[in-house]
C-alpha positions in Angstrom: 38.6 149.6 38.1 36.1 148.6 40.6 38.6 147.2 43.4 36.1 145.5 45.8 35.1 143.5 42.6 38.2 142.6 41.2 39.1 141.1 44.8 35.8 139.4 45.0 36.1 137.7 42.0 39.7 137.4 41.9 40.6 133.1 42.4 43.5 131.8 45.0 44.7 128.7 43.7 48.0 127.7 45.2 48.4 124.4 43.0 51.3 126.0 40.5 49.4 123.8 37.9 46.7 125.8 38.0 47.4 129.5 37.7 46.2 129.6 34.4 43.1 127.6 35.1 42.5 130.1 38.1 43.5 133.4 36.3 41.0 132.0 33.5 38.1 132.0 36.1 38.7 135.2 37.9 38.3 136.8 34.6 35.2 135.0 34.1 33.7 136.0 37.4 35.1 139.4 36.8 32.7 139.5 33.8 30.1 138.6 36.0 30.1 134.8 34.9 30.0 131.4 36.6 32.5 128.1 36.0 34.3 125.6 37.8 38.0 124.7 37.7 37.3 121.4 36.6 35.7 122.4 33.2 38.4 124.7 33.0 41.1 122.6 33.5 39.1 120.2 30.8 38.7 122.1 28.6 42.4 123.7 28.5 44.0 120.1 28.4 45.6 121.1 31.8 47.7 118.3 33.2 50.2 118.2 36.7 52.5 120.1 34.4 50.1 122.8 33.9 48.0 124.3 30.8 49.6 126.3 28.0 48.7 129.7 26.1 47.3 127.9 24.1 45.2 125.9 26.4 43.9 128.7 27.6 42.9 130.4 24.3 41.2 127.1 23.1 39.3 127.1 26.7 38.1 130.6 26.6 36.8 130.5 22.8 35.2 127.7 24.0 34.0 130.1 27.1 32.4 132.9 25.3 35.3 134.8 24.8 37.0 136.2 21.5 40.2 135.6 22.6 43.9 136.1 21.2 47.5 135.0 21.8 50.2 137.5 20.9 52.9 138.9 22.0 53.5 142.7 22.6 55.0 145.4 24.6 54.3 147.4 27.8 52.7 150.4 25.8 50.2 148.2 24.2 49.3 146.6 27.8 48.7 150.2 29.0 46.7 151.1 26.1 44.7 148.1 26.3 41.8 148.6 29.0 41.0 145.3 29.3 41.7 142.5 31.5 45.0 140.6 29.9 46.2 137.3 31.0 49.9 137.4 31.3 52.3 134.6 30.9 54.9 135.4 33.6 57.9 133.5 35.6 57.4 132.8 39.4 60.0 133.3 41.4 61.9 133.6 37.9 61.9 130.3 37.3 58.6 128.3 37.0 56.3 129.2 34.2 53.1 131.3 35.8 50.3 133.1 34.6 49.1 136.5 36.2 45.9 139.2 35.4 47.0 142.6 34.7 43.8 144.1 35.1 44.4 147.6 33.5 47.2 150.7 34.6 46.8 154.0 36.1 49.0 156.4 36.5 49.6 156.6 40.3 49.7 153.0 41.5 50.9 151.0 37.9 49.6 147.8 37.0 47.3 146.1 38.7 48.0 142.4 38.8 45.8 139.7 39.8 48.1 136.5 40.8 47.1 133.2 42.1 49.5 132.5 44.3 49.8 136.1 46.2 46.4 137.7 45.4 46.3 141.4 44.5 49.2 143.3 44.5 50.6 146.7 42.1 53.4 146.8 40.1 55.2 149.5 38.8 56.8 148.8 34.7 60.1 148.0 35.8 58.7 145.3 38.2 56.2 143.9 35.7 59.2 143.8 33.1 61.4 141.6 35.4 58.8 138.5 35.0 56.8 139.3 32.2 60.3 138.2 30.3 58.3 136.4 27.3 55.7 139.1 26.2 53.0 137.3 25.9 49.8 137.4 26.8 46.1 136.4 26.3 43.2 139.1 25.6 39.7 138.3 26.3 36.6 140.1 25.5 33.0 138.2 26.0 31.1 137.7 23.0 27.3 136.7 22.3 28.0 133.2 23.4 29.2 134.3 27.0 26.9 133.4 29.6 26.9 135.3 32.7 25.8 133.8 36.5 22.6 135.6 36.1 21.4 134.0 32.5 22.7 129.9 33.6 20.9 130.5 36.7 18.3 131.5 34.6 18.7 128.4 32.0 19.3 126.2 34.9 15.9 127.0 36.4 14.0 126.5 33.1 16.2 122.8 32.8 14.7 122.0 36.1 10.9 123.5 36.1 10.5 121.4 32.4 11.2 117.8 34.2 9.2 119.4 37.2 6.2 119.9 35.0 4.2 117.4 34.6 4.1 116.6 38.5 2.6 120.2 39.3 -0.7 118.4 39.8 0.5 115.8 42.2 2.4 118.8 43.8 -1.1 120.9 44.2 -2.7 117.8 45.6 -0.1 116.9 48.2 -0.1 120.3 49.3 -3.9 120.6 49.2 -4.0 117.3 51.8 -1.3 118.8 53.9 -3.4 122.4 54.5 -6.7 119.6 56.0 -3.9 117.9 58.4 -1.9 120.5 59.6 -5.8 122.1 60.7 -6.9 118.5 62.0 -3.5 118.1 64.1 -5.1 120.9 66.5 -8.2 118.5 66.7 -6.8 117.0 69.8 -5.4 120.1 71.8 -8.8 121.2 71.3 -10.7 118.4 72.6 -8.3 118.5 75.5 -8.9 121.4 76.5 -13.3 121.0 76.0 -13.3 117.4 78.3 -10.9 119.3 80.9 -12.5 122.1 81.2 -16.3 121.9 79.8 -17.5 117.9 79.3 -15.8 116.6 82.7 -16.8 119.0 85.2 -20.4 118.9 83.5 -20.9 115.4 83.8 -22.7 115.1 80.8 -21.9 111.6 79.5 -24.2 113.0 75.8 -21.5 115.6 75.5 -18.5 113.1 76.1 -19.7 110.6 73.9 -20.5 113.2 71.2 -17.0 114.6 71.4 -14.9 111.6 71.3 -17.0 110.0 68.2 -16.4 113.8 66.2 -12.6 113.6 67.5 -12.8 109.8 66.4 -14.1 111.1 62.9 -11.8 114.0 62.6 -8.9 111.5 64.1 -9.8 109.1 61.2 -10.1 111.5 59.1 -6.9 112.7 59.1 -5.5 109.2 58.7 -7.1 108.6 55.6 -6.1 111.8 54.1 -2.4 111.5 55.3 -2.8 108.1 53.4 -3.8 109.7 50.4 -0.8 112.7 50.7 1.6 109.7 51.4 0.7 108.0 47.8 0.5 111.2 46.0 4.1 111.9 47.5 5.3 108.7 46.6 3.7 108.7 43.2 5.5 111.6 42.5 8.5 110.9 43.8 8.9 107.7 41.5 7.5 109.9 38.2 10.3 112.5 39.1 13.1 110.1 39.8 12.3 108.1 36.5 11.9 111.5 34.3 15.3 113.3 35.9 17.4 110.2 35.7 16.4 110.0 32.3 17.1 112.8 31.0 20.3 113.2 32.7 21.4 109.6 31.7 20.1 110.4 27.7 22.2 113.8 27.9 25.3 111.7 29.2 24.8 109.4 26.5 24.7 112.1 23.6 28.1 113.9 25.2 30.8 113.6 22.8 33.2 111.0 23.3 35.7 113.3 24.3 33.8 114.3 27.4 34.3 110.6 28.6 38.1 110.6 27.7 38.7 113.1 31.0 36.2 111.2 33.1 36.4 108.5 36.0 33.2 106.2 36.2 33.1 107.2 40.0 32.5 110.4 39.4 29.9 109.5 36.8 28.1 107.4 38.7 27.8 110.0 41.8 26.3 112.5 39.1 23.7 109.5 38.9 23.2 109.1 42.5 22.8 113.5 42.8 19.5 112.7 41.2 18.1 111.1 44.6 19.3 114.2 46.6 17.2 116.7 44.1 13.7 114.8 44.2 14.5 114.6 48.3 14.3 118.7 48.5 11.2 118.3 46.1 9.2 116.2 48.1 10.6 118.4 51.5 9.5 121.9 49.6 5.8 120.3 48.5 5.0 118.2 51.7 7.1 119.0 55.2 7.7 122.5 54.5 4.1 123.5 53.4 2.9 121.4 56.4 5.3 123.4 58.8 4.6 126.9 57.9 0.7 126.1 58.3 1.3 124.1 61.6 3.9 127.3 63.0 0.6 129.9 61.3 -2.5 128.1 62.8 -0.4 127.1 66.2 0.3 131.1 66.4 -3.7 131.7 65.8 -4.3 129.3 68.4 -2.2 130.3 71.2 -3.3 134.3 70.0 -6.9 133.3 70.5 -6.5 131.5 73.8 -4.6 134.4 75.0 -3.0 137.7 73.2 -0.4 138.0 75.9 1.1 134.4 75.4 0.7 134.6 71.6 2.5 137.9 72.1 5.3 136.3 73.9 5.9 133.3 72.0 6.0 135.3 68.4 8.9 137.1 70.5 10.3 134.3 71.7 10.3 132.0 68.5 12.7 134.2 66.2 15.6 133.7 68.5 14.5 130.1 68.3 15.2 130.2 65.3 18.4 131.9 64.9 19.8 129.7 67.2 19.0 126.5 64.9 20.0 128.8 61.7 22.9 130.2 62.6 24.5 126.6 62.2 23.6 126.3 58.8 26.7 127.9 56.9 29.2 125.1 59.3 26.3 122.2 58.2 25.9 123.1 54.5 30.0 123.3 54.0 30.6 120.2 55.8 28.2 118.9 53.8 29.9 119.4 50.3 33.2 118.5 51.9 31.1 114.8 52.5 29.6 114.8 49.3 32.9 115.2 47.5 34.6 112.7 49.7 31.7 110.6 48.8 31.9 110.9 45.2 36.4 110.3 45.5 35.8 107.3 47.5 33.3 105.5 45.0 35.6 106.6 42.3 38.5 105.1 43.9 36.8 101.7 44.7 35.3 101.6 41.0 38.7 102.0 39.4 40.0 99.6 41.8 38.2 97.1 41.0 38.5 97.5 37.1 41.9 97.2 37.4 42.3 94.4 39.6 44.3 92.3 37.4 47.3 94.6 37.1 46.9 95.1 40.8 47.5 91.5 41.5 50.2 91.2 38.6 52.3 93.6 40.4 51.8 92.3 44.1 50.4 96.2 44.9 47.4 95.3 47.0 49.0 96.6 50.1 49.5 100.3 48.2 46.1 100.1 47.2 44.7 98.8 50.2 46.4 101.9 51.9 44.8 103.9 49.5 41.4 103.2 49.8 42.1 103.4 54.0 43.1 106.5 53.5 40.6 107.6 51.2 37.8 105.9 53.1 39.2 107.3 56.2 39.0 111.0 54.8 35.5 110.3 53.7 34.6 109.0 57.6 36.2 112.0 59.4 33.8 114.4 56.7 30.8 112.6 58.0 32.1 112.6 61.9 33.0 116.5 61.4 29.2 116.8 59.9 27.7 114.9 63.2 29.9 117.1 65.0 28.1 120.2 63.6 24.2 118.1 63.9 25.5 117.3 68.1 26.3 121.0 69.0 22.7 122.3 66.8 20.8 119.3 68.2 21.9 119.8 72.4 21.5 124.4 71.7 18.5 123.8 70.1 17.3 121.3 72.7 17.9 123.2 75.7 16.3 126.3 74.1 13.2 123.8 73.1 13.3 123.3 77.3 13.2 126.5 78.4 10.5 127.7 75.9 7.9 124.9 77.0 9.3 125.5 80.8 8.9 129.2 80.0 5.3 128.6 78.5 4.4 126.5 81.2 5.1 128.7 83.9 3.3 131.6 83.0 0.5 130.1 82.0 0.8 128.4 85.4 0.4 131.6 86.7 -2.5 132.7 84.3 -4.7 129.2 85.7 -3.4 130.7 89.3 -5.0 134.2 88.3 -8.4 132.5 87.1 -7.3 134.0 83.7 -7.0 130.9 81.8 -8.4 127.5 82.6 -6.2 123.7 83.2 -7.8 122.6 79.9 -6.7 125.6 78.6 -3.3 125.0 79.9 -3.1 121.7 78.5 -4.2 122.8 75.0 -1.3 125.5 74.8 1.4 122.9 76.3 0.0 120.4 73.5 0.1 123.4 70.6 3.6 124.7 72.0 4.7 121.1 71.5 3.8 120.7 68.5 5.2 124.2 67.3 8.8 123.9 68.1 9.5 121.0 65.6 8.0 123.2 62.5 9.9 125.9 63.6 13.1 123.9 64.0 12.3 122.4 60.2 11.6 125.8 58.9 15.4 126.7 60.3 17.1 124.1 59.0 15.7 123.8 55.3 18.2 125.9 53.6 20.3 122.8 54.4 18.7 120.2 52.7 17.9 123.0 49.6 22.2 123.5 50.0 22.5 120.0 49.6 20.4 120.0 46.4 21.5 122.6 45.2 25.0 121.0 45.0 24.2 117.9 43.5 21.6 120.1 41.3 24.7 122.2 40.0 27.0 119.2 39.3 24.3 117.2 37.3 23.6 120.2 35.3 27.4 120.9 34.6 27.2 117.6 32.0 23.5 118.4 31.3 24.0 121.7 29.9 27.4 120.7 28.1 27.0 120.8 24.0 26.0 117.7 22.9 26.9 115.9 19.3 25.4 117.8 16.3 23.5 115.6 14.8 21.3 117.5 12.0 22.8 117.4 8.6 22.0 115.8 5.4 20.9 111.8 5.4 23.3 110.0 3.3 22.3 105.9 2.4 25.5 105.0 1.1 29.4 105.6 1.1 31.3 105.6 -2.2 34.3 107.5 -0.9 36.0 109.3 1.8 38.9 111.9 1.4 40.8 113.0 3.8 42.1 116.8 2.8 45.0 118.6 4.3 43.7 117.5 7.9 45.5 118.7 11.1 44.8 118.3 14.6 45.8 118.5 18.1 44.1 118.1 21.4 43.4 120.6 23.8 46.3 122.8 25.5 49.0 120.3 22.8 51.1 120.6 20.0 49.8 119.4 16.7 49.6 115.7 16.5 49.9 115.5 13.0 49.1 118.0 10.0 48.8 118.1 6.4 47.1 114.4 6.1 45.7 113.6 2.8 44.2 110.0 2.7 41.6 108.8 -0.1 39.2 105.5 0.9 36.9 104.1 -1.8 34.9 101.1 -1.9 36.1 98.3 -3.0 39.6 99.6 -2.0 41.5 97.8 1.3 43.5 100.9 2.4 46.0 100.7 5.2 47.3 103.1 7.7 50.9 102.0 9.3 53.6 103.9 11.6 54.6 103.7 15.3 52.5 103.7 18.4 51.6 107.1 19.3 51.5 108.6 16.2 48.4 109.4 15.4 46.9 106.5 13.7 44.3 105.7 15.7 43.1 109.3 16.3 42.5 109.7 12.3 40.0 106.6 13.0 38.2 108.6 15.8 38.0 111.6 13.6 36.1 109.8 10.9 33.9 108.5 13.6 33.0 112.3 14.5 34.3 111.8 18.1 37.1 114.4 17.9 36.8 117.4 15.6 39.9 118.6 13.6 41.7 122.0 13.9 42.4 122.3 9.5 41.2 120.6 6.6 38.1 118.6 5.5 36.7 115.1 5.2 34.2 114.6 1.8 32.3 111.7 1.5 31.6 110.6 -1.7 33.1 113.6 -3.2 30.7 116.3 -2.8 29.7 116.3 1.4 31.3 117.7 4.1 31.8 115.2 6.8 30.5 117.6 9.7 27.6 118.5 7.4 26.4 114.7 7.6 23.4 113.5 9.5 25.2 111.7 12.8 22.7 108.6 12.6 22.8 107.7 9.7 26.1 107.8 8.6 27.0 105.6 12.2 24.7 103.4 10.4 27.2 102.9 7.6 29.2 103.0 9.5 31.1 99.9 11.6 34.3 100.0 13.8 36.3 97.1 15.8 38.2 99.2 17.9 41.8 98.5 20.0 39.9 97.9 23.1 36.6 95.8 22.9 33.4 96.8 24.8 32.1 93.2 25.8 28.7 93.9 27.7 27.4 91.7 30.2 25.1 88.5 29.0 25.9 85.9 26.4 27.5 86.0 22.7 24.2 86.7 20.9 23.0 89.7 22.8 26.8 91.0 22.3 26.2 91.0 18.4 23.2 92.1 18.1 23.3 94.9 20.4 19.1 95.2 21.0 19.0 94.9 17.1 15.9 92.9 16.6 16.3 89.8 14.6 14.9 86.3 14.7 17.1 83.1 15.0 16.7 82.3 11.8 18.1 85.3 10.2 21.4 84.7 12.9 22.1 81.4 12.1 22.3 82.4 8.5 24.6 85.1 9.1 26.6 82.9 11.1 27.0 80.6 8.2 27.0 83.0 5.6 30.2 84.6 7.0 32.3 81.4 8.0 31.5 82.2 11.8 30.1 78.8 13.2 33.6 77.4 13.4 34.4 80.2 16.3 30.8 80.1 17.5 30.7 76.1 18.0 34.1 76.5 19.8 32.2 78.5 23.0 30.8 76.3 25.7 27.0 77.1 25.0 27.7 78.6 21.5 25.7 82.0 20.6 23.9 81.6 24.0 27.4 81.7 26.3 27.6 84.2 28.6 30.6 86.2 28.7 30.4 87.6 32.3 31.3 91.3 33.0 33.6 92.8 30.5 34.3 89.3 28.9 36.2 88.0 31.8 34.9 84.3 30.2 36.6 85.2 26.8 40.2 85.0 25.2 41.5 88.3 23.4 40.8 86.1 20.3 37.7 85.6 20.8 36.1 89.0 22.3 37.7 90.5 18.7 35.7 87.9 16.4 32.7 88.5 18.4 33.6 92.3 17.5 34.0 91.8 14.0 30.6 89.7 14.0 29.3 92.6 15.6 30.7 95.0 12.7 29.8 93.0 9.6 25.8 92.2 11.1 25.3 96.5 10.1 26.5 95.5 6.7 28.2 98.2 7.0 29.7 100.9 4.3 32.6 101.8 5.8 34.5 99.7 8.0 37.3 100.7 10.5 39.3 98.3 11.7 42.2 99.7 14.3 44.2 96.9 15.6 41.6 94.5 14.8 43.8 91.2 14.6 46.5 92.0 17.6 44.7 89.1 20.2 44.2 86.6 17.0 46.2 83.5 16.6 47.6 82.8 13.1 44.5 80.8 12.0 41.9 82.7 13.2 43.9 86.3 11.9 44.0 84.5 8.0 40.2 84.0 8.7 39.7 87.5 9.2 41.4 88.6 6.2 40.1 86.7 4.1 36.4 87.7 5.3 37.5 91.2 4.8 38.9 90.3 0.9 35.7 88.9 0.5 33.4 92.0 1.6 35.4 94.6 0.0 33.4 94.6 -3.2 30.6 96.2 -1.1 32.2 98.5 1.7 35.2 100.5 1.8 38.0 99.6 4.5 40.3 101.0 6.5 42.6 99.2 8.3 45.2 100.7 11.2 48.3 98.7 12.3 51.8 98.6 13.0 51.6 95.0 12.0 52.7 94.8 8.8 53.2 91.1 8.3 49.6 90.6 6.6 49.6 93.8 4.2 51.6 92.6 1.2 48.8 90.7 -0.6 45.8 92.4 0.9 46.2 96.2 0.9 45.1 97.8 -2.3 46.6 100.8 -1.1 49.2 101.7 2.3 49.9 105.0 4.2 52.8 105.7 6.7 52.4 108.4 9.0 55.5 109.3 10.5 56.9 112.6 11.8 53.2 114.1 11.7 52.3 113.5 8.6 52.1 111.4 5.7 55.0 110.8 4.3 54.7 107.8 1.8 52.4 105.7 0.5 51.3 103.4 -2.3 51.3 99.1 -2.8 53.2 97.1 -0.7 55.8 96.9 -3.8 55.7 100.5 -4.7 57.0 101.2 -0.8 59.3 98.0 -1.1 61.3 100.4 -4.1 62.1 103.0 -1.6 63.4 103.5 1.5 60.6 104.0 4.3 59.2 103.0 7.4 57.1 100.0 5.8 60.2 98.8 3.7 62.6 98.9 6.5 60.3 96.8 8.6 60.0 94.5 5.9 64.3 94.2 5.6 64.4 93.4 8.9 61.9 91.3 10.2 60.9 89.1 7.1 
């Protein structure tokens, strides 16, 4: 065992809830991989109470390991030559995890503990804390990504985005070369003016020199303009491309990804695209110009005086070092500031989204205090970064003064000794003054690069995640859906339900009933292919597995009315069509055919009524009517309704049920509800979900003949 490698890769995480996550991260680093605590938390289903061995198993398999959870003994642990995660007790009480890296006769077991670090235990010491004898074995497979491979994939992703900008970048670089060369024109002219033209009293030389200088300066202005134009053109194109690429990648991630993310966090990641572009701009423009400025300036200084040039070449590394040595502190402060900024933005958005709850519970003071603390922390990070920059500023400023004064003293003595002329002294001072900012800029270049790297890593973490599988067999109809022995669990949690068998057919009104939280809505989301199930099958049209069907063709045939209705800012017609092309005549025909005109006419401006952000101008029942119209406008072959009438009054609910009876001849319908009073005359078949499985099923009359959840409801309420 390489102890230094283990010490380097072992992760300390003092928060007890993250000890399992820290152990898995340590093993990933041990095998030269790379991940983040946040990603492992998500994959393992880690909560404030920690994670389970099952959660770590699921995360490890997702991250490219072949893993297995088992119970074993000390001897098998000794025989196993690879790192293992052990389920132990912390202080003999709390659930805990450690990494066992291996065993040696002399030192015993080498243990990596997220709370204590690296240490050794002999057999009887390990026996005391490893009471459960449960462990997780892990071995990298072909899907495991090393850090080197990850970086290569990152570079490829970034270069593919940047590829279209190569031409503009090279043009900008070429123009920068001309600008750097022309930047020396004024210094050279000053020297010639003082040492040659003015002493000779030659008017023609003066006019010629001024004319040439004017042309060169005008040329520099023109080239600078062109360079700025190409730079902003490249910035615009690149920003559009990277934003579209990142946003498109987000939209194609599984819904489960968004279930664990705050809106503010996603917005902050989108803002990271600007940081990446700023560095592209610096590298393509400022960096090239600064390098050329340093080279050209040093050449000119050596031309004037090789001794002076040598002094500058020996002095500049010290000046460079004074600035460069602050980079680590600046980068650390920048990273903290960026993280605080994301937290602050996320808190602001989530607070505004929950404003109704805050006001109803009179919690304004509490949330105001929370915002004050979070924002104060953000400002503290900005202040800390400012202090580091101030320290850098005065030290670099002091070094600049010493450098310039030293050059002035040395060149002045050279003038006294008639080694150089006064004009050459002025030229040297001018070149030296322009040299220092370029050196400072080069010394600080790693700071924006590091900032962009942090931003890019945050972006790439999302953009590189596995997308929804879209490829498959295209279908044009849904005649039947057969759910067979379906089992499901959320990551790191116990089984939500198992052995679910449900038959859904075209022309039938199928209902799932059960208590809240029993998994009814989850079945609906599995049928939407939002979640992957653990065991079982879902067969479409008696021959095709749901997971083998082309996702777009399937969802084109599917319509859903969820519990939480999403209303987009705009008018009613926008929210029904969602971008689908339609003529006013087609929309009016649809409204009349399905009988929505009564409800549309109740709105202030009918179909053109502005709904407000998140439908603030609509009631809950009106939102559900719009969602129903949105779903039926697709003319679906399979319709899922999840508590779709919960906010409707009795008349609107009756209208909805009659409409569903009307369309079911051309559509398979799955109705999910815990409100059972509407099902007596509508449901063709009712499935009761309780105790994690389907306990009973049948028509209303059949279910009323036995004791069950459904009949009990009717006896208690009717």
